[in-house]
OpenMM code with the backbone's topology and positions (N, CA, C; nanometers):
from openmm import Vec3, app, unit

residues = "MET ILE TYR ARG PHE ARG VAL ILE LEU ASP ASN ASP THR ASP GLU ASP VAL PHE ARG ASP LEU GLU ILE GLN GLU THR ASP THR LEU GLU ASP LEU HIS ASN ALA ILE THR GLN SER PHE GLY PHE ASP GLY THR GLU MET ALA SER PHE TYR ILE SER ASP ASP MET TRP ASN GLN GLY GLU GLU ILE SER LEU PHE ASP LEU SER ASP ASP SER SER ALA GLN LEU MET SER ASP THR LEU ILE ASN SER ILE VAL TYR GLU MET GLN PRO LYS LEU ILE TYR VAL TYR ASP PHE PHE ASN LEU TRP THR PHE TYR VAL GLU LEU ALA GLU ILE ILE GLU GLU ILE ASP GLY ALA THR TYR PRO ASN LEU MET PHE SER LYS GLY GLN ILE PRO ASP VAL ALA PRO GLU LYS PHE PHE GLU SER GLU ASP ILE ASP ASP PHE ASP GLU PHE GLU ASN ASP LEU ASP ILE ASP ASP TYR ASP ASN LEU ASP PHE ASP GLU ASN TRP ASN".split()
positions = [
    Vec3(0.9782, 1.5247, 17.6214),
    Vec3(0.9796, 1.4126, 17.6715),
    Vec3(1.0096, 1.2950, 17.5653),
    Vec3(1.0756, 1.1898, 17.5843),
    Vec3(1.1137, 1.0777, 17.5039),
    Vec3(1.0268, 0.9453, 17.5224),
    Vec3(0.9669, 0.9121, 17.4190),
    Vec3(0.8751, 0.7914, 17.4197),
    Vec3(0.9652, 0.6786, 17.3852),
    Vec3(0.9687, 0.5713, 17.4509),
    Vec3(1.0267, 0.4423, 17.4206),
    Vec3(0.9234, 0.3342, 17.3876),
    Vec3(0.9302, 0.2719, 17.2612),
    Vec3(0.8331, 0.1814, 17.2308),
    Vec3(0.9174, 0.0574, 17.1969),
    Vec3(0.8347, -0.0577, 17.1985),
    Vec3(0.8609, -0.1836, 17.1577),
    Vec3(0.7844, -0.2153, 17.0506),
    Vec3(0.8463, -0.2449, 16.9306),
    Vec3(0.7585, -0.2896, 16.8096),
    Vec3(0.7668, -0.4247, 16.7704),
    Vec3(0.6774, -0.4794, 16.7724),
    Vec3(0.6812, -0.6401, 16.7763),
    Vec3(0.6222, -0.6973, 16.6599),
    Vec3(0.6743, -0.7758, 16.5562),
    Vec3(0.6226, -0.8382, 16.4450),
    Vec3(0.5313, -0.9425, 16.5030),
    Vec3(0.3944, -0.9328, 16.4374),
    Vec3(0.3123, -1.0473, 16.4734),
    Vec3(0.3507, -1.1611, 16.3844),
    Vec3(0.3884, -1.2420, 16.4376),
    Vec3(0.4396, -1.3912, 16.3592),
    Vec3(0.4030, -1.5098, 16.4434),
    Vec3(0.3966, -1.6042, 16.3852),
    Vec3(0.3707, -1.7297, 16.4415),
    Vec3(0.4964, -1.8178, 16.4514),
    Vec3(0.6193, -1.7647, 16.4517),
    Vec3(0.7382, -1.8482, 16.4661),
    Vec3(0.7791, -1.8514, 16.6233),
    Vec3(0.8703, -1.9389, 16.6425),
    Vec3(0.9273, -1.9401, 16.7771),
    Vec3(1.0308, -1.8146, 16.8120),
    Vec3(1.0743, -1.7443, 16.6866),
    Vec3(1.1869, -1.6553, 16.6972),
    Vec3(1.1103, -1.5074, 16.7344),
    Vec3(1.1289, -1.4390, 16.8245),
    Vec3(1.0952, -1.3165, 16.8386),
    Vec3(1.1752, -1.2058, 16.7550),
    Vec3(1.0895, -1.1278, 16.6982),
    Vec3(1.1296, -1.0288, 16.6166),
    Vec3(1.0679, -0.8850, 16.6516),
    Vec3(1.1668, -0.8037, 16.7120),
    Vec3(1.1124, -0.6625, 16.7616),
    Vec3(1.2090, -0.5633, 16.7700),
    Vec3(1.1836, -0.4510, 16.7556),
    Vec3(1.2830, -0.3368, 16.7809),
    Vec3(1.2340, -0.2488, 16.8831),
    Vec3(1.3308, -0.1856, 16.9689),
    Vec3(1.3228, -0.0875, 17.0583),
    Vec3(1.3548, 0.0495, 17.0135),
    Vec3(1.2465, 0.1370, 16.9979),
    Vec3(1.2689, 0.2648, 16.9494),
    Vec3(1.2537, 0.3804, 17.0500),
    Vec3(1.3164, 0.4958, 17.0352),
    Vec3(1.3159, 0.6126, 17.1075),
    Vec3(1.2723, 0.7230, 17.0106),
    Vec3(1.1665, 0.8058, 17.0620),
    Vec3(1.1187, 0.8998, 16.9633),
    Vec3(1.0736, 1.0285, 17.0376),
    Vec3(1.0777, 1.1471, 17.0028),
    Vec3(1.0207, 1.2477, 17.0639),
    Vec3(0.8810, 1.2344, 17.0740),
    Vec3(0.8138, 1.2900, 17.1909),
    Vec3(0.6783, 1.2852, 17.2033),
    Vec3(0.5972, 1.3759, 17.1044),
    Vec3(0.6692, 1.4568, 17.0705),
    Vec3(0.6050, 1.5870, 16.9705),
    Vec3(0.6101, 1.5443, 16.8161),
    Vec3(0.6943, 1.4422, 16.7941),
    Vec3(0.6996, 1.4006, 16.6577),
    Vec3(0.5716, 1.3389, 16.6259),
    Vec3(0.5531, 1.3200, 16.4887),
    Vec3(0.4247, 1.2632, 16.4323),
    Vec3(0.4269, 1.1164, 16.4312),
    Vec3(0.3041, 1.0563, 16.3946),
    Vec3(0.3019, 0.9204, 16.3760),
    Vec3(0.3750, 0.9018, 16.2472),
    Vec3(0.3730, 0.9882, 16.1486),
    Vec3(0.4599, 0.9620, 16.0352),
    Vec3(0.5942, 0.9383, 16.0599),
    Vec3(0.6607, 1.0033, 16.1503),
    Vec3(0.8082, 0.9867, 16.2043),
    Vec3(0.8224, 0.8670, 16.2504),
    Vec3(0.7120, 0.8156, 16.3456),
    Vec3(0.7353, 0.6777, 16.3966),
    Vec3(0.6967, 0.5706, 16.2855),
    Vec3(0.6333, 0.5893, 16.2082),
    Vec3(0.6305, 0.5159, 16.0820),
    Vec3(0.7497, 0.4997, 16.0114),
    Vec3(0.8474, 0.5965, 15.9930),
    Vec3(0.9523, 0.6089, 15.9254),
    Vec3(1.0550, 0.5424, 15.9903),
    Vec3(1.0567, 0.5674, 16.1284),
    Vec3(1.1658, 0.4997, 16.2374),
    Vec3(1.1367, 0.3501, 16.2234),
    Vec3(1.0065, 0.2930, 16.2134),
    Vec3(0.9741, 0.1566, 16.2179),
    Vec3(1.0215, 0.0870, 16.0925),
    Vec3(0.9747, 0.1577, 15.9707),
    Vec3(1.0161, 0.0919, 15.8313),
    Vec3(1.1711, 0.0874, 15.8228),
    Vec3(1.2333, 0.1943, 15.8698),
    Vec3(1.3917, 0.1915, 15.8721),
    Vec3(1.4499, 0.0825, 15.9479),
    Vec3(1.3864, 0.0629, 16.0764),
    Vec3(1.4372, -0.0162, 16.1717),
    Vec3(1.4334, -0.1871, 16.1291),
    Vec3(1.3203, -0.1927, 16.0312),
    Vec3(1.3093, -0.3326, 16.0175),
    Vec3(1.3541, -0.3532, 15.8797),
    Vec3(1.3937, -0.2554, 15.7945),
    Vec3(1.4673, -0.2798, 15.6632),
    Vec3(1.3589, -0.2564, 15.5430),
    Vec3(1.2643, -0.1985, 15.5744),
    Vec3(1.1505, -0.1865, 15.4684),
    Vec3(1.1948, -0.0540, 15.3759),
    Vec3(1.1609, -0.0454, 15.2522),
    Vec3(1.2046, 0.0845, 15.1759),
    Vec3(1.1075, 0.1947, 15.1993),
    Vec3(0.9916, 0.1699, 15.2694),
    Vec3(0.9062, 0.2761, 15.3157),
    Vec3(0.8067, 0.3210, 15.2136),
    Vec3(0.7955, 0.2601, 15.0908),
    Vec3(0.7103, 0.3035, 14.9802),
    Vec3(0.5595, 0.2483, 14.9799),
    Vec3(0.5457, 0.1737, 15.0597),
    Vec3(0.3968, 0.0958, 15.0541),
    Vec3(0.3071, 0.1769, 15.1563),
    Vec3(0.1880, 0.1433, 15.1325),
    Vec3(0.0849, 0.2084, 15.2134),
    Vec3(0.0960, 0.1556, 15.3673),
    Vec3(0.0561, 0.2299, 15.4628),
    Vec3(0.0662, 0.2006, 15.6153),
    Vec3(-0.0455, 0.2635, 15.6802),
    Vec3(-0.0614, 0.2027, 15.7973),
    Vec3(-0.1642, 0.2778, 15.8891),
    Vec3(-0.1517, 0.2181, 16.0408),
    Vec3(-0.1632, 0.3066, 16.1233),
    Vec3(-0.1737, 0.2724, 16.2751),
    Vec3(-0.3090, 0.2798, 16.3035),
    Vec3(-0.3428, 0.1794, 16.4011),
    Vec3(-0.4882, 0.1689, 16.4483),
    Vec3(-0.4607, 0.1791, 16.6172),
    Vec3(-0.5429, 0.2628, 16.6580),
    Vec3(-0.5543, 0.2677, 16.8143),
    Vec3(-0.5821, 0.1350, 16.8680),
    Vec3(-0.5354, 0.0879, 16.9647),
    Vec3(-0.5660, -0.0458, 17.0117),
    Vec3(-0.5825, -0.0316, 17.1761),
    Vec3(-0.6770, -0.1207, 17.2231),
    Vec3(-0.7011, -0.1503, 17.3643),
    Vec3(-0.5975, -0.2415, 17.4288),
    Vec3(-0.6292, -0.2801, 17.5517),
    Vec3(-0.5453, -0.3763, 17.6265),
    Vec3(-0.5374, -0.5081, 17.5577),
    Vec3(-0.6534, -0.5512, 17.4885),
    Vec3(-0.6441, -0.6889, 17.4181),
    Vec3(-0.6042, -0.6786, 17.2921),
    Vec3(-0.5556, -0.5791, 17.2366),
    Vec3(-0.4961, -0.5638, 17.0995),
    Vec3(-0.6093, -0.5542, 17.0148),
    Vec3(-0.7222, -0.5130, 17.0377),
    Vec3(-0.8402, -0.4874, 16.9478),
    Vec3(-0.8129, -0.3723, 16.8547),
    Vec3(-0.8453, -0.4083, 16.7208),
    Vec3(-0.8167, -0.2792, 16.6387),
    Vec3(-0.9193, -0.1623, 16.6488),
    Vec3(-0.8740, -0.0559, 16.6708),
    Vec3(-0.9809, 0.0530, 16.6813),
    Vec3(-0.9495, 0.1597, 16.5611),
    Vec3(-0.9678, 0.2930, 16.5718),
    Vec3(-0.9728, 0.3822, 16.4860),
    Vec3(-0.8409, 0.3806, 16.3872),
    Vec3(-0.8507, 0.4131, 16.2688),
    Vec3(-0.7421, 0.4119, 16.1807),
    Vec3(-0.6705, 0.5529, 16.1619),
    Vec3(-0.5472, 0.5573, 16.1461),
    Vec3(-0.4783, 0.6837, 16.1279),
    Vec3(-0.3650, 0.6270, 15.9934),
    Vec3(-0.4019, 0.6864, 15.8874),
    Vec3(-0.3409, 0.6294, 15.7627),
    Vec3(-0.2154, 0.7266, 15.7383),
    Vec3(-0.1359, 0.6710, 15.6479),
    Vec3(-0.0321, 0.7414, 15.5853),
    Vec3(-0.0670, 0.8618, 15.4812),
    Vec3(-0.1853, 0.7961, 15.3944),
    Vec3(-0.2251, 0.8933, 15.3003),
    Vec3(-0.3809, 0.8721, 15.3127),
    Vec3(-0.4460, 0.9792, 15.2614),
    Vec3(-0.6022, 1.0052, 15.2583),
    Vec3(-0.6496, 0.9344, 15.1251),
    Vec3(-0.7101, 0.8061, 15.1498),
    Vec3(-0.7543, 0.7516, 15.0346),
    Vec3(-0.9239, 0.7661, 15.0161),
    Vec3(-0.9768, 0.8321, 15.1343),
    Vec3(-1.1174, 0.8422, 15.1650),
    Vec3(-1.1823, 0.9195, 15.0348),
    Vec3(-1.3074, 0.9067, 14.9988),
    Vec3(-1.3881, 0.9851, 14.9003),
    Vec3(-1.3955, 1.1489, 14.9607),
    Vec3(-1.4136, 1.1518, 15.0844),
    Vec3(-1.4448, 1.2741, 15.1496),
    Vec3(-1.3307, 1.3589, 15.2199),
    Vec3(-1.2106, 1.3063, 15.1983),
    Vec3(-1.0919, 1.3710, 15.2876),
    Vec3(-1.1081, 1.3693, 15.4151),
    Vec3(-1.1728, 1.2623, 15.4705),
    Vec3(-1.1965, 1.2777, 15.6112),
    Vec3(-1.0979, 1.1849, 15.7034),
    Vec3(-1.0072, 1.1130, 15.6371),
    Vec3(-0.9127, 1.0377, 15.7133),
    Vec3(-0.8252, 1.1114, 15.7972),
    Vec3(-0.7885, 1.0574, 15.9082),
    Vec3(-0.6825, 1.1095, 16.0022),
    Vec3(-0.5581, 1.0624, 15.9501),
    Vec3(-0.4727, 1.1569, 15.9260),
    Vec3(-0.3362, 1.1345, 15.8798),
    Vec3(-0.2201, 1.1286, 15.9902),
    Vec3(-0.1279, 1.0362, 15.9506),
    Vec3(-0.0159, 1.0423, 16.0418),
    Vec3(0.0646, 1.1512, 16.0456),
    Vec3(0.0863, 1.2268, 15.9330),
    Vec3(0.1610, 1.3454, 15.9210),
    Vec3(0.1054, 1.4742, 16.0186),
    Vec3(-0.0451, 1.4592, 16.0300),
    Vec3(-0.0927, 1.5650, 16.1117),
    Vec3(-0.1187, 1.5159, 16.2593),
    Vec3(-0.0887, 1.3910, 16.3003),
    Vec3(-0.1058, 1.3450, 16.4350),
    Vec3(0.0209, 1.3341, 16.5214),
    Vec3(0.0223, 1.4128, 16.6251),
    Vec3(0.1511, 1.3945, 16.7130),
    Vec3(0.1370, 1.2779, 16.7976),
    Vec3(0.2568, 1.2086, 16.8146),
    Vec3(0.2378, 1.0848, 16.9058),
    Vec3(0.1748, 1.1028, 17.0366),
    Vec3(0.2002, 1.2341, 17.1009),
    Vec3(0.1435, 1.2179, 17.2251),
    Vec3(0.0259, 1.2397, 17.2467),
    Vec3(-0.0536, 1.2891, 17.1084),
    Vec3(-0.2073, 1.2997, 17.1431),
    Vec3(-0.2749, 1.1881, 17.1235),
    Vec3(-0.2232, 1.0739, 17.0720),
    Vec3(-0.2580, 0.9278, 17.0657),
    Vec3(-0.2157, 0.8387, 17.1620),
    Vec3(-0.0891, 0.8377, 17.1852),
    Vec3(-0.0348, 0.7471, 17.2844),
    Vec3(0.0064, 0.8070, 17.4110),
    Vec3(-0.0361, 0.7554, 17.5219),
    Vec3(0.0034, 0.8006, 17.6499),
    Vec3(-0.0009, 0.6839, 17.7398),
    Vec3(0.0397, 0.7132, 17.8993),
    Vec3(0.0420, 0.6054, 17.9737),
    Vec3(-0.0794, 0.5226, 17.9905),
    Vec3(-0.2023, 0.5799, 17.9773),
    Vec3(-0.3220, 0.5057, 17.9989),
    Vec3(-0.3673, 0.4399, 17.8580),
    Vec3(-0.3158, 0.4792, 17.7533),
    Vec3(-0.3318, 0.4230, 17.6145),
    Vec3(-0.2311, 0.3876, 17.5399),
    Vec3(-0.1422, 0.2870, 17.5880),
    Vec3(-0.0034, 0.2950, 17.5471),
    Vec3(0.0042, 0.1870, 17.4264),
    Vec3(-0.1094, 0.1338, 17.3664),
    Vec3(-0.0862, 0.0467, 17.2407),
    Vec3(-0.1512, 0.0938, 17.1130),
    Vec3(-0.0727, 0.0520, 17.0009),
    Vec3(-0.1148, 0.0669, 16.8699),
    Vec3(-0.0741, -0.0496, 16.7793),
    Vec3(-0.1576, -0.0575, 16.6790),
    Vec3(-0.1332, -0.1698, 16.5902),
    Vec3(-0.0745, -0.0986, 16.4677),
    Vec3(0.0103, -0.1510, 16.4160),
    Vec3(0.0840, -0.0913, 16.2928),
    Vec3(0.0947, -0.1979, 16.1825),
    Vec3(0.0196, -0.1502, 16.0549),
    Vec3(0.0015, -0.2551, 15.9474),
    Vec3(0.0692, -0.1640, 15.8190),
    Vec3(0.1998, -0.2517, 15.7818),
    Vec3(0.2684, -0.2139, 15.6449),
    Vec3(0.2470, -0.2954, 15.5324),
    Vec3(0.2382, -0.2074, 15.4305),
    Vec3(0.1993, -0.3084, 15.2924),
    Vec3(0.0719, -0.3657, 15.3009),
    Vec3(-0.0312, -0.3143, 15.2491),
    Vec3(-0.1694, -0.3656, 15.2608),
    Vec3(-0.2071, -0.4905, 15.1634),
    Vec3(-0.1116, -0.5176, 15.0796),
    Vec3(-0.1008, -0.6566, 15.0175),
    Vec3(-0.0413, -0.7703, 15.0873),
    Vec3(0.0629, -0.7433, 15.1601),
    Vec3(0.1330, -0.8488, 15.2320),
    Vec3(0.0938, -0.8458, 15.3737),
    Vec3(0.0335, -0.7441, 15.4346),
    Vec3(-0.0027, -0.7125, 15.5854),
    Vec3(0.0911, -0.7572, 15.6761),
    Vec3(0.1981, -0.6798, 15.6701),
    Vec3(0.2906, -0.6967, 15.7748),
    Vec3(0.2484, -0.6156, 15.9055),
    Vec3(0.2318, -0.6832, 15.9960),
    Vec3(0.1450, -0.6372, 16.1241),
    Vec3(0.2169, -0.6358, 16.2277),
    Vec3(0.2395, -0.5237, 16.3178),
    Vec3(0.3227, -0.5274, 16.4126),
    Vec3(0.2455, -0.4532, 16.5363),
    Vec3(0.2833, -0.5178, 16.6596),
    Vec3(0.2281, -0.4344, 16.7917),
    Vec3(0.3211, -0.3391, 16.8388),
    Vec3(0.2628, -0.2147, 16.8623),
    Vec3(0.3691, -0.1061, 16.9086),
    Vec3(0.3071, -0.0805, 17.0392),
    Vec3(0.4024, -0.0854, 17.1481),
    Vec3(0.3649, -0.0621, 17.2775),
    Vec3(0.4632, 0.0402, 17.3480),
    Vec3(0.3953, 0.1322, 17.4131),
    Vec3(0.4903, 0.2367, 17.4824),
    Vec3(0.5447, 0.1585, 17.6051),
    Vec3(0.6882, 0.1727, 17.6054),
    Vec3(0.7264, 0.0978, 17.7188),
    Vec3(0.7529, 0.1868, 17.8338),
    Vec3(0.8110, 0.3162, 17.8166),
    Vec3(0.8332, 0.4046, 17.9167),
    Vec3(0.8434, 0.5374, 17.8683),
    Vec3(0.8318, 0.6501, 17.9236),
    Vec3(0.8525, 0.7934, 17.9116),
    Vec3(0.9643, 0.8431, 17.9845),
    Vec3(1.0880, 0.8894, 17.9266),
    Vec3(1.1993, 0.9423, 17.9729),
    Vec3(1.2284, 1.0938, 17.9509),
    Vec3(1.3185, 1.1510, 18.0079),
    Vec3(1.3588, 1.2757, 17.9673),
    Vec3(1.4650, 1.2644, 17.8691),
    Vec3(1.4703, 1.3721, 17.7882),
    Vec3(1.5257, 1.3729, 17.6725),
    Vec3(1.6840, 1.3972, 17.7207),
    Vec3(1.7719, 1.3199, 17.6593),
    Vec3(1.9068, 1.3308, 17.6671),
    Vec3(1.9978, 1.4370, 17.5896),
    Vec3(2.0568, 1.5143, 17.6500),
    Vec3(2.1086, 1.6077, 17.5828),
    Vec3(2.2117, 1.5601, 17.4767),
    Vec3(2.2195, 1.6030, 17.3418),
    Vec3(2.3298, 1.5510, 17.2481),
    Vec3(2.2802, 1.4313, 17.1960),
    Vec3(2.1506, 1.3546, 17.2327),
    Vec3(2.1096, 1.2484, 17.1541),
    Vec3(2.0234, 1.2927, 17.0431),
    Vec3(2.0376, 1.1935, 16.9361),
    Vec3(1.9671, 1.2114, 16.8261),
    Vec3(1.8424, 1.1152, 16.8156),
    Vec3(1.7107, 1.1845, 16.7963),
    Vec3(1.6041, 1.0971, 16.7958),
    Vec3(1.5337, 1.1079, 16.6382),
    Vec3(1.4704, 1.0033, 16.5876),
    Vec3(1.4608, 0.8837, 16.6628),
    Vec3(1.5805, 0.8047, 16.6576),
    Vec3(1.5815, 0.7121, 16.7713),
    Vec3(1.6894, 0.6289, 16.7908),
    Vec3(1.6606, 0.4751, 16.8010),
    Vec3(1.7121, 0.3978, 16.7324),
    Vec3(1.6919, 0.2402, 16.7485),
    Vec3(1.7808, 0.1984, 16.8609),
    Vec3(1.7336, 0.1572, 16.9569),
    Vec3(1.7927, 0.1164, 17.0748),
    Vec3(1.8298, -0.0211, 17.0794),
    Vec3(1.7568, -0.1074, 17.0424),
    Vec3(1.7875, -0.2514, 17.0378),
    Vec3(1.7039, -0.3304, 16.9292),
    Vec3(1.7566, -0.4147, 16.8733),
    Vec3(1.7099, -0.4961, 16.7679),
    Vec3(1.7273, -0.6416, 16.8101),
    Vec3(1.6271, -0.7212, 16.7896),
    Vec3(1.6026, -0.8796, 16.7918),
    Vec3(1.5458, -0.9333, 16.6830),
    Vec3(1.6102, -1.0412, 16.6289),
    Vec3(1.5388, -1.1310, 16.5288),
    Vec3(1.5559, -1.0549, 16.3966),
    Vec3(1.5414, -1.1501, 16.2940),
    Vec3(1.5488, -1.0942, 16.1506),
    Vec3(1.4070, -1.1184, 16.0821),
    Vec3(1.3695, -1.0041, 16.0128),
    Vec3(1.2374, -1.0130, 15.9642),
    Vec3(1.2504, -1.1109, 15.8489),
    Vec3(1.1368, -1.2009, 15.8425),
    Vec3(1.1291, -1.2951, 15.7418),
    Vec3(1.1287, -1.2494, 15.6026),
    Vec3(1.1322, -1.3419, 15.4936),
    Vec3(1.1417, -1.2865, 15.3597),
    Vec3(1.0058, -1.2475, 15.3035),
    Vec3(0.9162, -1.3207, 15.3603),
    Vec3(0.7663, -1.2933, 15.3389),
    Vec3(0.6983, -1.2667, 15.4611),
    Vec3(0.5944, -1.1780, 15.4374),
    Vec3(0.5101, -1.1818, 15.5773),
    Vec3(0.4321, -1.2803, 15.6384),
    Vec3(0.4173, -1.3075, 15.7584),
    Vec3(0.3419, -1.4154, 15.8236),
    Vec3(0.2089, -1.4116, 15.7529),
    Vec3(0.1722, -1.5279, 15.7172),
    Vec3(0.0263, -1.5493, 15.6866),
    Vec3(-0.0748, -1.5124, 15.7963),
    Vec3(-0.1865, -1.4399, 15.7514),
    Vec3(-0.2846, -1.4089, 15.8497),
    Vec3(-0.4097, -1.4989, 15.8112),
    Vec3(-0.4748, -1.5246, 15.9348),
    Vec3(-0.5875, -1.6070, 15.9363),
    Vec3(-0.7142, -1.5147, 15.9769),
    Vec3(-0.8102, -1.4989, 15.9031),
    Vec3(-0.9322, -1.4124, 15.9384),
    Vec3(-1.0486, -1.5170, 15.9803),
    Vec3(-1.0945, -1.4884, 16.0748),
    Vec3(-1.2202, -1.5636, 16.1094),
    Vec3(-1.3341, -1.4875, 16.1314),
    Vec3(-1.4522, -1.5321, 16.0732),
    Vec3(-1.5691, -1.4447, 16.0979),
    Vec3(-1.6452, -1.4610, 16.2198),
    Vec3(-1.7366, -1.3845, 16.2600),
    Vec3(-1.8110, -1.4327, 16.3708),
    Vec3(-1.8821, -1.5509, 16.3486),
    Vec3(-1.9547, -1.6142, 16.4493),
    Vec3(-2.0213, -1.7365, 16.4293),
    Vec3(-2.1773, -1.6811, 16.3722),
    Vec3(-2.2008, -1.7337, 16.2580),
    Vec3(-2.3231, -1.7056, 16.1926),
    Vec3(-2.4308, -1.8126, 16.2127),
    Vec3(-2.3975, -1.9292, 16.2758),
    Vec3(-2.4949, -2.0350, 16.3008),
    Vec3(-2.6494, -1.9942, 16.3271),
    Vec3(-2.6447, -1.8824, 16.4099),
    Vec3(-2.7992, -1.8529, 16.4396),
    Vec3(-2.8489, -1.7493, 16.3505),
    Vec3(-2.7874, -1.7249, 16.2254),
    Vec3(-2.8381, -1.6209, 16.1243),
    Vec3(-2.9538, -1.6965, 16.0678),
    Vec3(-3.0848, -1.6269, 16.0331),
    Vec3(-3.1804, -1.6639, 15.9634),
    Vec3(-3.2324, -1.5652, 15.8661),
    Vec3(-3.1997, -1.5676, 15.7443),
    Vec3(-3.2339, -1.4675, 15.6547),
    Vec3(-3.3680, -1.4479, 15.6288),
    Vec3(-3.4671, -1.5392, 15.6951),
    Vec3(-3.6154, -1.5196, 15.6752),
    Vec3(-3.6783, -1.4775, 15.8075),
    Vec3(-3.5802, -1.4383, 15.9112),
    Vec3(-3.6665, -1.4015, 16.0415),
    Vec3(-3.7332, -1.2552, 16.0362),
    Vec3(-3.7190, -1.1920, 15.9246),
    Vec3(-3.7839, -1.0678, 15.9343),
    Vec3(-3.9214, -1.0666, 15.8995),
    Vec3(-4.0003, -1.1850, 15.8870),
    Vec3(-4.1321, -1.2053, 15.8627),
    Vec3(-4.1872, -1.1416, 15.7261),
    Vec3(-4.1074, -1.1421, 15.6282),
    Vec3(-4.1548, -1.0821, 15.4925),
    Vec3(-4.2057, -1.1873, 15.4152),
    Vec3(-4.3097, -1.1541, 15.3493),
    Vec3(-4.3683, -1.2632, 15.2604),
    Vec3(-4.3179, -1.2211, 15.0957),
    Vec3(-4.2100, -1.2988, 15.0689),
    Vec3(-4.1157, -1.2637, 14.9559),
    Vec3(-4.2159, -1.2815, 14.8456),
    Vec3(-4.3284, -1.3335, 14.8545),
    Vec3(-4.4240, -1.3428, 14.7096),
    Vec3(-4.5103, -1.2332, 14.7028),
    Vec3(-4.5160, -1.1436, 14.8096),
    Vec3(-4.6193, -1.0443, 14.7983),
    Vec3(-4.5303, -0.9030, 14.7685),
    Vec3(-4.4856, -0.9014, 14.6236),
    Vec3(-4.4173, -0.7802, 14.5827),
    Vec3(-4.4779, -0.6498, 14.6068),
    Vec3(-4.6036, -0.6366, 14.6032),
    Vec3(-4.6825, -0.5291, 14.5888),
    Vec3(-4.6744, -0.4207, 14.7279),
    Vec3(-4.6588, -0.5132, 14.8279),
    Vec3(-4.6440, -0.4470, 14.9733),
    Vec3(-4.4985, -0.4275, 15.0170),
    Vec3(-4.4095, -0.4497, 14.9260),
    Vec3(-4.2634, -0.4320, 14.9544),
    Vec3(-4.2326, -0.2730, 14.9110),
    Vec3(-4.1622, -0.2011, 15.0095),
    Vec3(-4.1219, -0.0657, 14.9793),
    Vec3(-3.9972, -0.0773, 14.8907),
    Vec3(-3.9836, 0.0681, 14.8572),
    Vec3(-3.8354, 0.0859, 14.7450),
    Vec3(-3.7211, 0.0064, 14.8221),
    Vec3(-3.6807, 0.0349, 14.9342),
    Vec3(-3.5629, -0.0189, 14.9933),
    Vec3(-3.5651, -0.1549, 15.0097),
    Vec3(-3.6653, -0.2289, 15.0209),
    Vec3(-3.6724, -0.3869, 15.0199),
    Vec3(-3.6728, -0.4427, 14.8983),
    Vec3(-3.7102, -0.3765, 14.7909),
    Vec3(-3.7087, -0.4212, 14.6480),
    Vec3(-3.5850, -0.3995, 14.5721),
    Vec3(-3.4797, -0.2880, 14.6524),
    Vec3(-3.3698, -0.2667, 14.5693),
    Vec3(-3.2760, -0.3736, 14.5712),
    Vec3(-3.2070, -0.4134, 14.4474),
    Vec3(-3.1148, -0.5158, 14.4399),
    Vec3(-2.9634, -0.4476, 14.4248),
] * unit.nanometer
topology = app.Topology()
chain = topology.addChain("A")
for resn in residues:
    res = topology.addResidue(resn, chain)
    for name in ("N", "CA", "C"):
        topology.addAtom(name, app.Element.getBySymbol(name[0]), res)
């Protein structure tokens, strides 16, 4: 089967920037990463990750290009088949390319079709808009901490003898 994805640049401009891609369901997320970088004109040399997403585009589990963890526990794009992560009931991913500039894309499964004999995959079906010269600026907001009270744990900070090791650790 062939998966058709729409890959949309997360930007705050009036111009839509997206690519429609076709890829085999048994290809890896690394293959999808390569198709995305090529279709948007990136050189593909920067770090990147996919994140499983829900219907509200909340970022979930990370699947990275390289394992940078201390314990080699990262889920890698090269080991992850597309059809093991994306399917009709879970059609959305977030893709981040270049962690210094944070090019962020919404990747959504549009449809699943039969493979066309003689066609080459991955395939760029449609392209709209030009990628800007610089990544759109990201704004991060923290959760509301107005109700936070650092002294609500009832510790007497002047009573050092009764504090255990974990509470004395700086």
